[in-house]
Biopython code that builds the backbone (N, CA, C, O; Angstrom):
import numpy as np
from Bio.PDB.StructureBuilder import StructureBuilder

atoms = [
    (1, "MET", "N", (0.758, -1.368, -0.042)),
    (1, "MET", "CA", (-0.508, 0.138, -0.065)),
    (1, "MET", "C", (0.642, 1.567, -0.265)),
    (1, "MET", "O", (1.609, 1.852, 0.442)),
    (2, "ARG", "N", (0.210, 2.144, -1.255)),
    (2, "ARG", "CA", (1.288, 3.787, -0.556)),
    (2, "ARG", "C", (0.488, 4.518, -0.804)),
    (2, "ARG", "O", (-0.359, 4.515, -1.697)),
    (3, "GLY", "N", (0.766, 5.399, 0.202)),
    (3, "GLY", "CA", (-0.388, 6.981, 0.714)),
    (3, "GLY", "C", (-0.279, 6.647, 2.343)),
    (3, "GLY", "O", (0.128, 5.924, 3.252)),
    (4, "ARG", "N", (-1.240, 8.199, 1.747)),
    (4, "ARG", "CA", (-1.359, 8.137, 3.715)),
    (4, "ARG", "C", (-2.245, 7.640, 4.259)),
    (4, "ARG", "O", (-2.452, 7.859, 5.452)),
    (5, "GLU", "N", (-3.175, 6.659, 3.366)),
    (5, "GLU", "CA", (-4.177, 5.530, 4.279)),
    (5, "GLU", "C", (-3.679, 4.231, 4.717)),
    (5, "GLU", "O", (-4.312, 3.282, 5.179)),
    (6, "ALA", "N", (-2.211, 4.383, 4.449)),
    (6, "ALA", "CA", (-0.767, 3.132, 4.308)),
    (6, "ALA", "C", (-1.055, 2.915, 6.112)),
    (6, "ALA", "O", (-0.353, 3.755, 6.675)),
    (7, "GLY", "N", (-1.583, 2.355, 6.809)),
    (7, "GLY", "CA", (-1.060, 2.657, 8.519)),
    (7, "GLY", "C", (-2.330, 3.541, 9.251)),
    (7, "GLY", "O", (-2.249, 3.727, 10.465)),
    (8, "ARG", "N", (-3.799, 4.219, 8.309)),
    (8, "ARG", "CA", (-3.973, 4.966, 8.829)),
    (8, "ARG", "C", (-5.786, 4.121, 10.120)),
    (8, "ARG", "O", (-6.044, 3.068, 9.536)),
    (9, "ARG", "N", (-6.111, 4.163, 10.511)),
    (9, "ARG", "CA", (-6.971, 3.453, 11.360)),
    (9, "ARG", "C", (-7.886, 4.670, 10.980)),
    (9, "ARG", "O", (-7.676, 5.876, 10.848)),
    (10, "LEU", "N", (-9.527, 3.465, 10.801)),
    (10, "LEU", "CA", (-10.586, 4.278, 10.954)),
    (10, "LEU", "C", (-11.719, 3.605, 10.878)),
    (10, "LEU", "O", (-12.155, 2.697, 10.171)),
    (11, "GLY", "N", (-12.302, 4.581, 12.218)),
    (11, "GLY", "CA", (-13.098, 4.468, 14.051)),
    (11, "GLY", "C", (-14.464, 4.031, 13.374)),
    (11, "GLY", "O", (-14.770, 4.230, 12.198)),
    (12, "ALA", "N", (-14.917, 3.654, 13.949)),
    (12, "ALA", "CA", (-16.307, 3.741, 13.858)),
    (12, "ALA", "C", (-17.535, 5.317, 13.485)),
    (12, "ALA", "O", (-18.694, 5.383, 13.075)),
    (13, "ALA", "N", (-16.564, 6.295, 13.870)),
    (13, "ALA", "CA", (-16.500, 7.849, 14.032)),
    (13, "ALA", "C", (-16.074, 7.690, 12.632)),
    (13, "ALA", "O", (-17.146, 7.418, 12.093)),
    (14, "ASP", "N", (-15.427, 7.689, 11.960)),
    (14, "ASP", "CA", (-15.171, 8.267, 10.637)),
    (14, "ASP", "C", (-15.943, 7.418, 9.593)),
    (14, "ASP", "O", (-16.600, 7.976, 8.714)),
    (15, "ILE", "N", (-15.840, 5.666, 9.719)),
    (15, "ILE", "CA", (-17.272, 5.008, 8.877)),
    (15, "ILE", "C", (-18.644, 5.752, 9.178)),
    (15, "ILE", "O", (-19.223, 6.431, 8.329)),
    (16, "GLY", "N", (-19.066, 5.572, 10.362)),
    (16, "GLY", "CA", (-20.108, 5.697, 10.666)),
    (16, "GLY", "C", (-21.762, 4.658, 11.281)),
    (16, "GLY", "O", (-22.961, 4.609, 11.558)),
    (17, "GLU", "N", (-20.428, 4.030, 11.138)),
    (17, "GLU", "CA", (-21.113, 1.649, 11.654)),
    (17, "GLU", "C", (-19.834, 1.848, 12.353)),
    (17, "GLU", "O", (-18.854, 2.590, 12.286)),
    (18, "ARG", "N", (-20.570, 0.187, 13.532)),
    (18, "ARG", "CA", (-19.443, 0.238, 13.894)),
    (18, "ARG", "C", (-18.469, -1.204, 13.067)),
    (18, "ARG", "O", (-19.162, -2.077, 12.545)),
    (19, "LEU", "N", (-17.397, -1.309, 13.023)),
    (19, "LEU", "CA", (-16.087, -2.225, 12.354)),
    (19, "LEU", "C", (-16.946, -3.552, 12.903)),
    (19, "LEU", "O", (-17.572, -3.860, 13.917)),
    (20, "GLY", "N", (-16.662, -4.034, 11.865)),
    (20, "GLY", "CA", (-17.213, -5.686, 11.928)),
    (20, "GLY", "C", (-15.700, -6.209, 13.184)),
    (20, "GLY", "O", (-14.749, -5.518, 13.550)),
    (21, "GLU", "N", (-16.098, -7.839, 13.590)),
    (21, "GLU", "CA", (-15.477, -8.364, 14.698)),
    (21, "GLU", "C", (-14.355, -8.378, 14.251)),
    (21, "GLU", "O", (-13.439, -8.079, 15.017)),
    (22, "ARG", "N", (-14.012, -8.790, 12.630)),
    (22, "ARG", "CA", (-12.337, -9.257, 12.743)),
    (22, "ARG", "C", (-12.118, -8.846, 11.120)),
    (22, "ARG", "O", (-10.994, -8.974, 10.633)),
    (23, "ALA", "N", (-13.018, -8.447, 10.469)),
    (23, "ALA", "CA", (-12.602, -7.319, 9.326)),
    (23, "ALA", "C", (-14.123, -6.327, 8.835)),
    (23, "ALA", "O", (-15.230, -6.811, 9.072)),
    (24, "THR", "N", (-13.992, -4.855, 8.109)),
    (24, "THR", "CA", (-14.807, -4.223, 7.856)),
    (24, "THR", "C", (-13.947, -3.841, 6.193)),
    (24, "THR", "O", (-12.769, -3.560, 5.975)),
    (25, "LEU", "N", (-15.484, -4.029, 4.957)),
    (25, "LEU", "CA", (-14.787, -3.915, 4.430)),
    (25, "LEU", "C", (-15.586, -2.327, 3.658)),
    (25, "LEU", "O", (-16.635, -2.331, 3.014)),
    (26, "VAL", "N", (-14.978, -1.458, 3.876)),
    (26, "VAL", "CA", (-15.626, 0.080, 3.757)),
    (26, "VAL", "C", (-15.350, 0.421, 1.917)),
    (26, "VAL", "O", (-14.322, 0.545, 1.251)),
    (27, "GLN", "N", (-16.936, 0.487, 1.551)),
    (27, "GLN", "CA", (-16.590, 1.072, 0.587)),
    (27, "GLN", "C", (-17.194, 2.457, 0.143)),
    (27, "GLN", "O", (-18.308, 2.748, 0.578)),
    (28, "PHE", "N", (-16.465, 3.428, -0.785)),
    (28, "PHE", "CA", (-16.720, 4.718, -1.073)),
    (28, "PHE", "C", (-17.370, 4.521, -2.319)),
    (28, "PHE", "O", (-16.842, 3.789, -3.156)),
    (29, "SER", "N", (-18.931, 5.336, -2.644)),
    (29, "SER", "CA", (-19.580, 4.593, -3.924)),
    (29, "SER", "C", (-19.913, 6.520, -4.086)),
    (29, "SER", "O", (-19.583, 7.525, -3.457)),
    (30, "SER", "N", (-20.817, 6.176, -5.421)),
    (30, "SER", "CA", (-20.992, 7.740, -5.556)),
    (30, "SER", "C", (-22.888, 7.598, -6.250)),
    (30, "SER", "O", (-22.875, 6.425, -6.624)),
    (31, "ALA", "N", (-24.012, 8.016, -6.499)),
    (31, "ALA", "CA", (-25.164, 7.885, -6.840)),
    (31, "ALA", "C", (-25.198, 7.097, -8.089)),
    (31, "ALA", "O", (-25.394, 5.883, -8.143)),
    (32, "PHE", "N", (-24.997, 7.862, -9.057)),
    (32, "PHE", "CA", (-24.955, 7.712, -10.024)),
    (32, "PHE", "C", (-23.617, 6.724, -10.914)),
    (32, "PHE", "O", (-23.084, 6.986, -11.992)),
    (33, "CYS", "N", (-23.377, 5.557, -9.983)),
    (33, "CYS", "CA", (-22.090, 5.086, -10.737)),
    (33, "CYS", "C", (-22.527, 3.328, -10.432)),
    (33, "CYS", "O", (-22.680, 2.811, -9.326)),
    (34, "GLN", "N", (-22.650, 2.693, -11.726)),
    (34, "GLN", "CA", (-23.239, 1.362, -12.232)),
    (34, "GLN", "C", (-22.283, 0.650, -11.164)),
    (34, "GLN", "O", (-22.627, 0.261, -10.049)),
    (35, "PRO", "N", (-21.008, 0.560, -11.737)),
    (35, "PRO", "CA", (-19.894, -0.008, -10.960)),
    (35, "PRO", "C", (-20.262, -0.365, -9.526)),
    (35, "PRO", "O", (-20.238, -1.420, -8.893)),
    (36, "CYS", "N", (-20.546, 0.655, -9.291)),
    (36, "CYS", "CA", (-21.036, 0.771, -7.511)),
    (36, "CYS", "C", (-21.690, -0.284, -7.093)),
    (36, "CYS", "O", (-21.295, -1.126, -6.286)),
    (37, "ARG", "N", (-23.018, -0.221, -7.825)),
    (37, "ARG", "CA", (-24.094, -1.339, -7.457)),
    (37, "ARG", "C", (-23.765, -2.565, -7.620)),
    (37, "ARG", "O", (-24.334, -3.477, -7.020)),
    (38, "ALA", "N", (-22.386, -2.818, -8.814)),
    (38, "ALA", "CA", (-22.612, -4.484, -8.321)),
    (38, "ALA", "C", (-21.413, -4.572, -7.307)),
    (38, "ALA", "O", (-21.217, -5.674, -6.793)),
    (39, "THR", "N", (-20.335, -3.198, -6.862)),
    (39, "THR", "CA", (-19.394, -4.092, -5.899)),
    (39, "THR", "C", (-20.295, -4.219, -4.550)),
    (39, "THR", "O", (-20.097, -4.895, -3.541)),
    (40, "ARG", "N", (-21.170, -3.486, -4.826)),
    (40, "ARG", "CA", (-22.525, -3.062, -3.523)),
    (40, "ARG", "C", (-22.613, -4.640, -3.101)),
    (40, "ARG", "O", (-22.543, -5.106, -1.964)),
    (41, "ARG", "N", (-22.840, -5.540, -4.723)),
    (41, "ARG", "CA", (-23.933, -6.766, -4.097)),
    (41, "ARG", "C", (-22.536, -7.400, -3.506)),
    (41, "ARG", "O", (-22.442, -7.267, -2.286)),
    (42, "VAL", "N", (-21.484, -8.033, -4.114)),
    (42, "VAL", "CA", (-19.990, -7.937, -4.067)),
    (42, "VAL", "C", (-19.801, -8.782, -2.483)),
    (42, "VAL", "O", (-19.661, -9.775, -1.769)),
    (43, "LEU", "N", (-19.923, -7.584, -2.698)),
    (43, "LEU", "CA", (-19.083, -6.762, -0.843)),
    (43, "LEU", "C", (-20.060, -7.591, 0.243)),
    (43, "LEU", "O", (-19.812, -8.471, 1.068)),
    (44, "ALA", "N", (-21.172, -6.957, -0.112)),
    (44, "ALA", "CA", (-22.581, -7.508, 0.768)),
    (44, "ALA", "C", (-22.677, -9.429, 0.435)),
    (44, "ALA", "O", (-23.507, -10.135, 1.008)),
    (45, "ASP", "N", (-22.058, -9.757, -0.180)),
    (45, "ASP", "CA", (-22.044, -11.297, -0.136)),
    (45, "ASP", "C", (-21.351, -11.993, 0.549)),
    (45, "ASP", "O", (-21.734, -12.918, 1.264)),
    (46, "VAL", "N", (-19.710, -11.413, 0.313)),
    (46, "VAL", "CA", (-18.720, -11.764, 1.099)),
    (46, "VAL", "C", (-18.994, -11.515, 2.532)),
    (46, "VAL", "O", (-18.889, -12.541, 3.205)),
    (47, "ALA", "N", (-19.389, -10.202, 3.351)),
    (47, "ALA", "CA", (-19.876, -10.551, 4.612)),
    (47, "ALA", "C", (-20.431, -11.239, 4.733)),
    (47, "ALA", "O", (-20.180, -11.805, 5.798)),
    (48, "GLY", "N", (-21.412, -11.774, 4.077)),
    (48, "GLY", "CA", (-23.299, -12.925, 4.581)),
    (48, "GLY", "C", (-22.172, -13.831, 4.462)),
    (48, "GLY", "O", (-22.450, -14.754, 5.228)),
    (49, "MET", "N", (-20.902, -14.104, 3.847)),
    (49, "MET", "CA", (-20.495, -15.918, 4.133)),
    (49, "MET", "C", (-18.866, -15.749, 5.343)),
    (49, "MET", "O", (-18.247, -16.489, 6.107)),
    (50, "VAL", "N", (-18.792, -14.478, 4.921)),
    (50, "VAL", "CA", (-18.087, -14.273, 6.225)),
    (50, "VAL", "C", (-17.666, -13.444, 8.057)),
    (50, "VAL", "O", (-17.378, -12.390, 8.626)),
    (51, "PRO", "N", (-17.872, -14.593, 8.212)),
    (51, "PRO", "CA", (-18.456, -14.594, 10.012)),
    (51, "PRO", "C", (-17.366, -13.287, 10.479)),
    (51, "PRO", "O", (-16.179, -13.234, 10.157)),
    (52, "GLY", "N", (-18.276, -12.032, 11.509)),
    (52, "GLY", "CA", (-17.866, -11.266, 11.681)),
    (52, "GLY", "C", (-16.598, -10.209, 10.537)),
    (52, "GLY", "O", (-15.429, -9.903, 10.775)),
    (53, "VAL", "N", (-17.238, -9.981, 9.641)),
    (53, "VAL", "CA", (-16.774, -9.171, 8.593)),
    (53, "VAL", "C", (-18.367, -8.497, 8.636)),
    (53, "VAL", "O", (-19.435, -9.107, 8.573)),
    (54, "ARG", "N", (-18.145, -7.118, 8.757)),
    (54, "ARG", "CA", (-19.557, -6.181, 7.612)),
    (54, "ARG", "C", (-18.820, -5.282, 6.583)),
    (54, "ARG", "O", (-17.670, -5.088, 6.190)),
    (55, "HIS", "N", (-19.977, -4.872, 6.368)),
    (55, "HIS", "CA", (-19.338, -4.089, 4.802)),
    (55, "HIS", "C", (-20.284, -2.565, 4.720)),
    (55, "HIS", "O", (-21.468, -2.565, 4.383)),
    (56, "VAL", "N", (-19.544, -1.354, 5.080)),
    (56, "VAL", "CA", (-20.503, -0.075, 5.422)),
    (56, "VAL", "C", (-19.611, 0.631, 4.055)),
    (56, "VAL", "O", (-18.466, 0.547, 3.612)),
    (57, "GLU", "N", (-20.743, 1.282, 3.740)),
    (57, "GLU", "CA", (-21.091, 1.448, 2.427)),
    (57, "GLU", "C", (-21.204, 3.293, 2.864)),
    (57, "GLU", "O", (-21.885, 3.615, 3.838)),
    (58, "ILE", "N", (-20.456, 4.386, 2.014)),
    (58, "ILE", "CA", (-19.975, 5.033, 2.134)),
    (58, "ILE", "C", (-20.234, 6.569, 1.548)),
    (58, "ILE", "O", (-19.211, 7.232, 1.714)),
    (59, "ASP", "N", (-21.305, 7.338, 0.907)),
    (59, "ASP", "CA", (-21.505, 8.474, 0.141)),
    (59, "ASP", "C", (-20.163, 8.867, -0.274)),
    (59, "ASP", "O", (-19.743, 9.683, 0.547)),
    (60, "ALA", "N", (-19.681, 8.740, -0.792)),
    (60, "ALA", "CA", (-18.911, 9.867, -0.571)),
    (60, "ALA", "C", (-18.950, 11.380, -1.719)),
    (60, "ALA", "O", (-18.166, 11.778, -2.581)),
    (61, "GLU", "N", (-20.006, 11.797, -1.299)),
    (61, "GLU", "CA", (-20.246, 13.514, -1.480)),
    (61, "GLU", "C", (-20.526, 13.639, 0.107)),
    (61, "GLU", "O", (-19.904, 14.484, 0.751)),
    (62, "ASP", "N", (-21.623, 12.650, 0.835)),
    (62, "ASP", "CA", (-21.777, 13.005, 2.179)),
    (62, "ASP", "C", (-19.974, 12.665, 2.921)),
    (62, "ASP", "O", (-19.974, 12.223, 4.070)),
    (63, "ARG", "N", (-19.099, 12.805, 2.489)),
    (63, "ARG", "CA", (-18.001, 12.275, 3.043)),
    (63, "ARG", "C", (-16.833, 13.010, 2.935)),
    (63, "ARG", "O", (-15.988, 12.393, 3.583)),
    (64, "LEU", "N", (-16.196, 14.316, 2.303)),
    (64, "LEU", "CA", (-15.871, 14.941, 1.245)),
    (64, "LEU", "C", (-14.254, 14.824, 2.128)),
    (64, "LEU", "O", (-13.209, 14.492, 1.569)),
    (65, "ASP", "N", (-14.376, 15.160, 3.509)),
    (65, "ASP", "CA", (-13.773, 15.146, 4.437)),
    (65, "ASP", "C", (-12.867, 14.189, 4.439)),
    (65, "ASP", "O", (-11.682, 14.490, 4.584)),
    (66, "LEU", "N", (-13.287, 12.797, 4.269)),
    (66, "LEU", "CA", (-12.682, 11.221, 4.298)),
    (66, "LEU", "C", (-12.206, 10.834, 3.036)),
    (66, "LEU", "O", (-11.239, 10.071, 3.051)),
    (67, "VAL", "N", (-12.792, 11.282, 1.612)),
    (67, "VAL", "CA", (-12.356, 11.209, 0.688)),
    (67, "VAL", "C", (-10.992, 11.945, 0.870)),
    (67, "VAL", "O", (-10.016, 11.339, 1.311)),
    (68, "ARG", "N", (-10.930, 13.561, 0.442)),
    (68, "ARG", "CA", (-10.082, 14.349, 0.458)),
    (68, "ARG", "C", (-8.866, 13.779, 1.768)),
    (68, "ARG", "O", (-7.819, 14.006, 1.162)),
    (69, "GLU", "N", (-8.571, 13.387, 2.700)),
    (69, "GLU", "CA", (-7.884, 12.346, 3.498)),
    (69, "GLU", "C", (-7.370, 11.592, 3.255)),
    (69, "GLU", "O", (-6.148, 11.451, 3.298)),
    (70, "LEU", "N", (-8.728, 10.382, 2.697)),
    (70, "LEU", "CA", (-8.101, 9.247, 2.392)),
    (70, "LEU", "C", (-7.421, 9.151, 0.322)),
    (70, "LEU", "O", (-6.855, 8.202, -0.220)),
    (71, "ARG", "N", (-7.640, 9.932, -0.028)),
    (71, "ARG", "CA", (-7.425, 10.899, -1.987)),
    (71, "ARG", "C", (-8.425, 9.500, -2.448)),
    (71, "ARG", "O", (-7.630, 8.646, -2.841)),
    (72, "VAL", "N", (-9.256, 9.189, -2.503)),
    (72, "VAL", "CA", (-10.142, 8.771, -3.156)),
    (72, "VAL", "C", (-11.144, 9.205, -4.220)),
    (72, "VAL", "O", (-12.257, 9.729, -4.272)),
    (73, "LEU", "N", (-10.010, 8.632, -5.219)),
    (73, "LEU", "CA", (-10.395, 10.104, -6.761)),
    (73, "LEU", "C", (-11.850, 9.323, -7.343)),
    (73, "LEU", "O", (-12.996, 9.763, -7.427)),
    (74, "LYS", "N", (-11.317, 8.081, -7.673)),
    (74, "LYS", "CA", (-13.104, 7.135, -7.943)),
    (74, "LYS", "C", (-13.603, 6.369, -7.265)),
    (74, "LYS", "O", (-13.149, 5.776, -6.286)),
    (75, "THR", "N", (-14.834, 6.313, -7.862)),
    (75, "THR", "CA", (-16.026, 5.754, -6.978)),
    (75, "THR", "C", (-16.270, 4.000, -8.053)),
    (75, "THR", "O", (-16.023, 4.009, -9.258)),
    (76, "PRO", "N", (-16.705, 2.842, -7.418)),
    (76, "PRO", "CA", (-16.494, 2.694, -6.350)),
    (76, "PRO", "C", (-14.699, 2.598, -5.776)),
    (76, "PRO", "O", (-13.670, 2.380, -6.416)),
    (77, "THR", "N", (-14.903, 2.833, -4.509)),
    (77, "THR", "CA", (-13.508, 2.745, -3.861)),
    (77, "THR", "C", (-12.983, 2.341, -2.496)),
    (77, "THR", "O", (-12.805, 3.264, -1.701)),
    (78, "VAL", "N", (-12.715, 1.139, -2.111)),
    (78, "VAL", "CA", (-13.421, -0.169, -0.773)),
    (78, "VAL", "C", (-11.698, 0.045, -0.343)),
    (78, "VAL", "O", (-10.571, 0.223, -0.804)),
    (79, "PHE", "N", (-12.422, -0.112, 0.791)),
    (79, "PHE", "CA", (-10.826, 0.292, 2.139)),
    (79, "PHE", "C", (-11.324, -1.338, 2.373)),
    (79, "PHE", "O", (-12.299, -1.721, 1.726)),
    (80, "VAL", "N", (-10.427, -2.578, 3.594)),
    (80, "VAL", "CA", (-10.354, -3.694, 4.089)),
    (80, "VAL", "C", (-9.889, -3.583, 5.092)),
    (80, "VAL", "O", (-8.680, -3.812, 5.126)),
    (81, "LEU", "N", (-10.412, -3.279, 6.093)),
    (81, "LEU", "CA", (-10.116, -3.217, 7.563)),
    (81, "LEU", "C", (-10.121, -4.049, 8.429)),
    (81, "LEU", "O", (-11.188, -4.647, 8.568)),
    (82, "ASP", "N", (-8.578, -4.557, 9.661)),
    (82, "ASP", "CA", (-8.698, -5.986, 10.172)),
    (82, "ASP", "C", (-9.601, -5.135, 11.107)),
    (82, "ASP", "O", (-10.070, -3.998, 11.056)),
    (83, "ALA", "N", (-9.644, -6.169, 11.981)),
    (83, "ALA", "CA", (-10.463, -5.753, 13.511)),
    (83, "ALA", "C", (-10.328, -4.345, 14.286)),
    (83, "ALA", "O", (-11.135, -3.728, 14.981)),
    (84, "ALA", "N", (-8.983, -4.068, 13.897)),
    (84, "ALA", "CA", (-8.991, -3.010, 15.220)),
    (84, "ALA", "C", (-8.778, -1.143, 13.657)),
    (84, "ALA", "O", (-8.054, -0.150, 13.724)),
    (85, "GLY", "N", (-9.837, -1.593, 12.551)),
    (85, "GLY", "CA", (-9.537, -0.457, 12.375)),
    (85, "GLY", "C", (-8.316, 0.008, 11.055)),
    (85, "GLY", "O", (-8.124, 0.873, 10.201)),
    (86, "GLN", "N", (-7.734, -1.205, 11.598)),
    (86, "GLN", "CA", (-6.425, -0.527, 10.029)),
    (86, "GLN", "C", (-6.398, -0.801, 9.404)),
    (86, "GLN", "O", (-6.955, -1.888, 9.253)),
    (87, "VAL", "N", (-5.881, -0.318, 8.529)),
    (87, "VAL", "CA", (-6.190, -0.132, 6.311)),
    (87, "VAL", "C", (-5.328, -1.188, 5.853)),
    (87, "VAL", "O", (-4.196, -0.913, 5.455)),
    (88, "VAL", "N", (-5.790, -2.465, 5.874)),
    (88, "VAL", "CA", (-4.684, -3.725, 5.304)),
    (88, "VAL", "C", (-4.774, -3.948, 3.196)),
    (88, "VAL", "O", (-3.858, -4.423, 2.524)),
    (89, "ARG", "N", (-6.207, -3.408, 2.608)),
    (89, "ARG", "CA", (-5.818, -3.047, 2.163)),
    (89, "ARG", "C", (-6.666, -2.367, 0.678)),
    (89, "ARG", "O", (-7.833, -2.749, 0.595)),
    (90, "ARG", "N", (-6.188, -1.420, -0.465)),
    (90, "ARG", "CA", (-6.872, -0.680, -0.959)),
    (90, "ARG", "C", (-7.214, -1.080, -2.483)),
    (90, "ARG", "O", (-6.348, -1.586, -3.196)),
    (91, "ALA", "N", (-8.147, -0.898, -2.814)),
    (91, "ALA", "CA", (-8.941, -1.318, -4.071)),
    (91, "ALA", "C", (-9.632, 0.048, -5.241)),
    (91, "ALA", "O", (-10.444, 0.883, -4.843)),
    (92, "VAL", "N", (-9.156, 0.006, -6.506)),
    (92, "VAL", "CA", (-9.966, 0.895, -7.249)),
    (92, "VAL", "C", (-11.080, 0.301, -7.759)),
    (92, "VAL", "O", (-10.755, -0.875, -7.926)),
    (93, "GLY", "N", (-12.001, 0.422, -8.038)),
    (93, "GLY", "CA", (-12.583, -0.056, -9.198)),
    (93, "GLY", "C", (-13.470, -1.653, -8.881)),
    (93, "GLY", "O", (-13.132, -2.432, -7.990)),
    (94, "GLN", "N", (-14.664, -1.884, -9.856)),
    (94, "GLN", "CA", (-15.205, -3.205, -9.205)),
    (94, "GLN", "C", (-14.496, -4.057, -8.954)),
    (94, "GLN", "O", (-13.646, -4.232, -9.827)),
    (95, "PRO", "N", (-14.424, -4.891, -7.895)),
    (95, "PRO", "CA", (-14.317, -6.078, -7.578)),
    (95, "PRO", "C", (-14.413, -7.292, -7.604)),
    (95, "PRO", "O", (-15.585, -7.630, -7.443)),
    (96, "ARG", "N", (-13.609, -8.272, -7.754)),
    (96, "ARG", "CA", (-13.783, -9.966, -8.041)),
    (96, "ARG", "C", (-14.449, -10.138, -6.306)),
    (96, "ARG", "O", (-14.288, -9.471, -5.284)),
    (97, "LYS", "N", (-15.278, -11.438, -6.648)),
    (97, "LYS", "CA", (-14.892, -11.566, -5.433)),
    (97, "LYS", "C", (-13.851, -11.943, -4.290)),
    (97, "LYS", "O", (-13.555, -11.669, -3.127)),
    (98, "ALA", "N", (-13.251, -13.259, -6.052)),
    (98, "ALA", "CA", (-11.891, -13.951, -5.319)),
    (98, "ALA", "C", (-11.246, -12.651, -4.968)),
    (98, "ALA", "O", (-11.300, -12.306, -3.788)),
    (99, "ASP", "N", (-10.899, -12.210, -5.465)),
    (99, "ASP", "CA", (-10.149, -11.327, -4.838)),
    (99, "ASP", "C", (-10.345, -10.271, -3.019)),
    (99, "ASP", "O", (-9.575, -9.861, -2.151)),
    (100, "VAL", "N", (-11.362, -10.259, -3.194)),
    (100, "VAL", "CA", (-11.764, -9.572, -1.703)),
    (100, "VAL", "C", (-11.766, -10.916, -0.698)),
    (100, "VAL", "O", (-10.875, -10.799, 0.143)),
    (101, "ILE", "N", (-12.399, -11.949, -0.584)),
    (101, "ILE", "CA", (-11.788, -13.108, -0.289)),
    (101, "ILE", "C", (-10.630, -13.137, 0.367)),
    (101, "ILE", "O", (-10.233, -13.382, 1.506)),
    (102, "ALA", "N", (-10.032, -12.697, -1.057)),
    (102, "ALA", "CA", (-7.840, -13.168, -0.834)),
    (102, "ALA", "C", (-8.063, -11.338, 0.455)),
    (102, "ALA", "O", (-7.857, -11.354, 1.668)),
    (103, "ALA", "N", (-8.372, -10.446, -0.120)),
    (103, "ALA", "CA", (-7.528, -9.355, 1.245)),
    (103, "ALA", "C", (-7.746, -9.946, 2.158)),
    (103, "ALA", "O", (-6.906, -10.614, 2.760)),
    (104, "LEU", "N", (-8.989, -9.824, 2.479)),
    (104, "LEU", "CA", (-10.004, -10.478, 4.085)),
    (104, "LEU", "C", (-8.758, -11.212, 4.587)),
    (104, "LEU", "O", (-8.418, -10.838, 5.709)),
    (105, "GLY", "N", (-7.775, -12.430, 3.883)),
    (105, "GLY", "CA", (-7.135, -12.692, 4.743)),
    (105, "GLY", "C", (-5.602, -12.712, 4.640)),
    (105, "GLY", "O", (-4.817, -13.638, 4.431)),
    (106, "GLU", "N", (-5.377, -11.036, 4.910)),
    (106, "GLU", "CA", (-4.626, -10.196, 5.322)),
    (106, "GLU", "C", (-5.003, -9.895, 6.428)),
    (106, "GLU", "O", (-4.466, -10.285, 7.465)),
    (107, "ALA", "N", (-6.079, -9.085, 6.349)),
    (107, "ALA", "CA", (-6.771, -8.745, 7.697)),
    (107, "ALA", "C", (-6.941, -9.183, 8.652)),
    (107, "ALA", "O", (-6.911, -8.545, 9.704)),
    (108, "VAL", "N", (-7.300, -11.113, 8.495)),
    (108, "VAL", "CA", (-8.253, -11.655, 9.703)),
    (108, "VAL", "C", (-6.696, -12.815, 10.487)),
    (108, "VAL", "O", (-6.881, -13.496, 11.496)),
]
sb = StructureBuilder()
sb.init_structure("model")
sb.init_model(0)
sb.init_chain("A")
sb.init_seg("    ")
for serial, (resi, resn, name, xyz) in enumerate(atoms, 1):
    if name == "N":
        sb.init_residue(resn, " ", resi, " ")
    sb.init_atom(name, np.array(xyz, "f"), 0.0, 1.0, " ", f" {name:<3s}", serial, name[0])
structure = sb.get_structure()
């Protein structure tokens, strides 16, 4: 990982919801983003399959402060957080389910 988000922790106050017991998938989306809808389905499916994993979707327009801080330039952008909220992986664009599951392996 590169940039300011490496080593960054995100907590419930940052993302607006509690963290998952084992990991959290944080998705930044925008209203008219078609790949965001598909990403939502993939992440929700993975979170439903893996115990202790939560999926949290954030409207990028509502959280411009966090978007700027984390340098989110496109939607969807997904951050994988470990149980403590530490950013362990970042991805831009629509992820494949296998890639999300692999990234969770780094977080749990």
